[in-house]
C-alpha atoms as one frame of an Amber mdcrd trajectory, in Angstrom:
protein
 -35.069 -93.470 -95.563 -37.982 -93.720 -93.274 -39.250 -90.715 -91.343 -40.709
 -90.925 -87.904 -44.204 -89.793 -87.495 -44.557 -87.033 -85.018 -46.513 -87.899
 -81.993 -49.326 -85.993 -80.560 -48.585 -82.275 -79.964 -47.378 -81.654 -76.507
 -49.040 -78.778 -74.679 -46.827 -76.997 -72.218 -48.174 -77.137 -68.725 -48.922
 -73.925 -66.804 -47.069 -73.469 -63.544 -48.745 -71.331 -60.866 -46.321 -69.241
 -58.908 -47.301 -68.548 -55.330 -46.045 -65.773 -53.038 -43.156 -67.927 -52.196
 -41.033 -69.506 -54.744 -37.714 -70.989 -55.162 -36.555 -72.012 -51.814 -39.393
 -70.479 -49.852 -38.044 -66.943 -49.904 -40.439 -64.030 -50.423 -40.117 -62.181
 -53.670 -37.733 -59.321 -53.853 -39.057 -55.895 -52.832 -39.589 -53.045 -55.205
 -36.298 -51.695 -54.245 -34.745 -54.974 -55.176 -36.499 -54.897 -58.536 -34.883
 -51.572 -59.346 -31.530 -53.182 -59.000 -29.103 -53.970 -56.277 -28.206 -51.172
 -53.848 -24.947 -49.523 -54.536 -22.363 -50.159 -51.930 -20.166 -47.444 -50.500
 -20.331 -44.733 -47.880 -23.639 -43.046 -47.372 -23.947 -39.528 -48.627 -24.060
 -36.876 -45.949 -26.474 -33.996 -46.066 -24.834 -30.727 -47.005 -23.516 -28.897
 -43.949 -25.735 -26.122 -42.718 -28.832 -27.230 -44.631 -30.317 -29.250 -41.847
 -30.127 -32.490 -43.832 -33.522 -32.116 -45.516 -35.896 -29.878 -47.340 -38.007
 -27.371 -45.431 -35.675 -27.154 -42.456 -34.269 -23.773 -41.472 -30.522 -23.548
 -41.381 -29.073 -23.740 -37.885 -26.898 -20.776 -36.973 -23.730 -22.003 -35.313
 -23.255 -20.732 -31.741 -19.890 -19.189 -31.014 -18.563 -20.017 -27.560 -16.177
 -17.377 -26.321 -13.304 -18.670 -24.259 -12.895 -17.350 -20.717 -10.683 -14.243
 -20.517  -7.452 -14.459 -18.523  -7.773 -11.581 -16.051  -4.430 -12.201 -14.322
  -2.204 -10.092 -16.598  -4.867  -7.374 -16.764  -5.061  -7.167 -12.969  -1.262
  -7.022 -12.643  -1.078  -4.275 -15.267  -3.763  -2.316 -13.417  -1.878  -2.555
 -10.117   1.356  -1.426 -11.795  -0.414   1.607 -13.256  -1.943   2.527  -9.889
   1.416   2.227  -8.124   3.085   4.359 -10.783   0.400   7.028 -10.479   0.729
   6.999  -6.670   4.517   7.373  -6.857   4.311  10.208  -9.358   1.571  11.905
  -7.354   3.565  11.661  -4.126   6.658  12.968  -5.896   4.744  15.999  -7.121
   3.253  16.540  -3.646   6.643  16.216  -1.944   8.308  18.557  -4.416   5.523
  21.111  -4.012   5.631  20.857  -0.234   9.409  21.198  -0.178   9.212  24.209
  -2.464   6.570  25.834  -0.274   8.618  25.167   2.854  11.706  26.663   1.286
   9.843  29.800   0.301   7.929  30.213   3.585   9.812  31.557   6.636  10.079
  28.945   9.365   8.421  31.257  11.898   5.306  31.360   9.708   5.284  27.602
   9.319   5.643  27.206  13.087   2.835  29.686  13.759   0.573  27.725  11.374
   0.799  24.576  13.523  -2.415  24.261  15.502  -1.889  24.220  19.263   1.734
  25.355  19.267   2.850  27.613  22.125   5.313  30.417  21.382   6.998  31.449
  24.631   9.436  33.749  22.865   6.782  36.440  22.853   5.763  35.927  26.491
   8.259  38.460  27.864   9.088  36.023  30.680  12.799  36.416  31.344  12.967
  33.081  33.147  12.184  31.395  29.815  14.297  33.540  27.527  17.394  33.753
  29.791  20.483  31.935  28.497  22.979  31.932  31.371  25.062  28.859  32.258
  24.460  27.740  35.801  25.555  24.699  37.777  23.321  22.432  39.825  19.571
  21.724  39.616  17.405  24.506  38.202  13.687  25.209  38.338  11.632  25.738
  35.188   8.123  27.086  34.670   7.065  24.560  32.068   7.274  20.781  32.027
   9.279  19.979  29.971  11.190  23.287  29.864  11.570  25.209  26.585  14.318
  27.660  27.529  15.974  29.607  30.288  19.210  29.292  32.200  20.846  25.888
  31.790  23.879  23.746  32.456  27.128  24.495  30.653  27.004  21.046  28.967
  24.431  20.046  26.437  22.893  16.617  26.059  24.037  14.824  22.925  21.377
  15.367  20.278  22.511  13.585  17.137  19.430  11.384  16.890  20.034  10.142
  20.430  17.203   8.147  22.029  17.259   7.944  25.833  15.254   5.185  27.517
  15.260   7.055  30.836  14.577  10.707  31.748  17.459  13.117  31.259  18.381
  16.247  33.233  16.383  19.284  32.104  19.437  21.480  32.501  21.331  19.606
  29.763  18.322  19.266  27.449  17.645  23.024  27.524  21.227  23.671  26.429
  20.558  21.318  23.450  17.515  23.428  22.564  19.711  26.522  22.539  21.847
  24.845  19.858  18.786  24.241  17.670  17.719  20.733  18.678  14.129  19.531
  18.895  13.484  17.586  22.085  10.861  14.868  21.596   9.411  13.729  24.908
   6.664  11.291  25.866   4.800  10.291  28.994   6.790   7.786  31.006   5.108
   4.369  30.684   3.745   4.955  27.154   3.134   1.715  25.246   6.252   0.329
  23.564   4.757   0.345  20.054   3.952   4.052  20.448   7.460   4.792  21.673
   8.847   2.953  18.613   6.849   5.204  16.287   8.429   8.270  17.858  11.848
   6.639  17.789  11.586   6.203  14.014  11.334   9.999  13.697  14.490  10.584
  15.738  17.086   7.891  15.118  19.638   8.676  12.443  18.862  12.402  12.377
  20.935  15.246  13.770  19.750  18.078  16.029  17.045  15.977  17.647  16.839
  13.866  20.806  14.172  11.877  22.631  13.430  10.829  26.193  10.544  10.032
  28.556   9.345  12.591  31.077   7.735  11.847  34.409   4.324  13.371  35.201
   3.769  14.618  31.652   0.165  15.775  31.175  -0.005  14.590  27.526   1.285
  11.501  25.774   3.646  13.550  23.593   5.342  16.915  24.068   7.687  18.553
  21.549  10.132  21.324  22.466  12.347  23.724  20.542  13.900  26.854  22.036
  10.894  28.962  23.081   8.290  26.646  21.449   6.191  23.756  22.694   3.475
  21.487  21.272   1.601  18.906  23.364  -0.374  16.121  21.699  -2.554  13.180
  22.693  -1.183  10.665  20.192   2.105   9.876  18.467   0.194   9.498  15.179
  -0.712  13.169  15.056   0.736  14.640  11.811   1.742  17.758  13.739   4.674
  15.792  15.165   6.302  15.874  11.735   5.230  19.465  11.116   6.893  20.643
  14.310  10.151  18.808  13.607  10.259  20.024  10.008   9.650  23.675  10.864
  11.776  24.048  13.992  14.715  21.630  13.899  17.912  23.758  13.626  15.773
  26.773  12.650  14.869  27.645  16.237  18.516  27.828  17.289  19.537  30.946
  19.207  23.181  29.933  18.929  23.641  29.173  15.208  26.570  26.948  14.356
  26.718  25.310  17.782  27.054  21.498  17.619  24.811  18.726  18.872  27.681
  16.279  19.329  30.477  16.429  21.882  28.097  16.922  24.795  27.165  14.537
  27.590  25.047  11.414  27.747  23.417  11.620  31.150  20.231  10.015  32.453
  18.402  10.765  35.661  17.407  14.139  37.052  20.723  15.376  38.373  22.812
  17.468  35.948  26.483  16.825  35.429  28.067  20.136  36.403  30.424  21.805
  33.993
């Protein structure tokens, strides 16, 4: 068996690798040398640590929601109304108690500006005789004296025209308060007075010609003249003197006459 003679020893050639190799692509970066990047979602920095070293933690800012003031306001109004009602109730009860315990003459005397003709000694004012026909009185409107045998109805009656003095004075004798006002007073002012008269007994109301004040209040032997219907003394006078000033207790205010004008209806 013949053996082949080896040929000359072949020396491997050296291949120089340039910066580009393969298919002209640059060599992989250092990162590539360390191995392929792992796929998957990126890791997030821990919450509250600012995402890196050396950063101060950020304090979260709390945002307060706007307060709903509607229910609070409604509750406040309800409380105020309740306090006002309770306060008025206490005031009214106290006032009523004081009125009940204070003689009406003292309450009348305490009204500023009131005139008490009962102490005048003038017989023409204190006389109580029944007389027919027109009569003359010293005061306008009159507060007492001789009068017609028929009284003017005074169960909250409101007369749009003047009424005969002779009938009105008889109503005073029975304990009525006669609310009068200057003829021609503004309608809204008249309505305010009307609200104090309508629906109440032993009180009547009418205009008076040539009255020197806007309002004049009469009870038997008493008179109070005022500039305005809003004066609180209107209520004080009515409260103190209605029925109390009667010089004929038990006499009615109904069953009389309803007469307007200046001429009395003779009995």
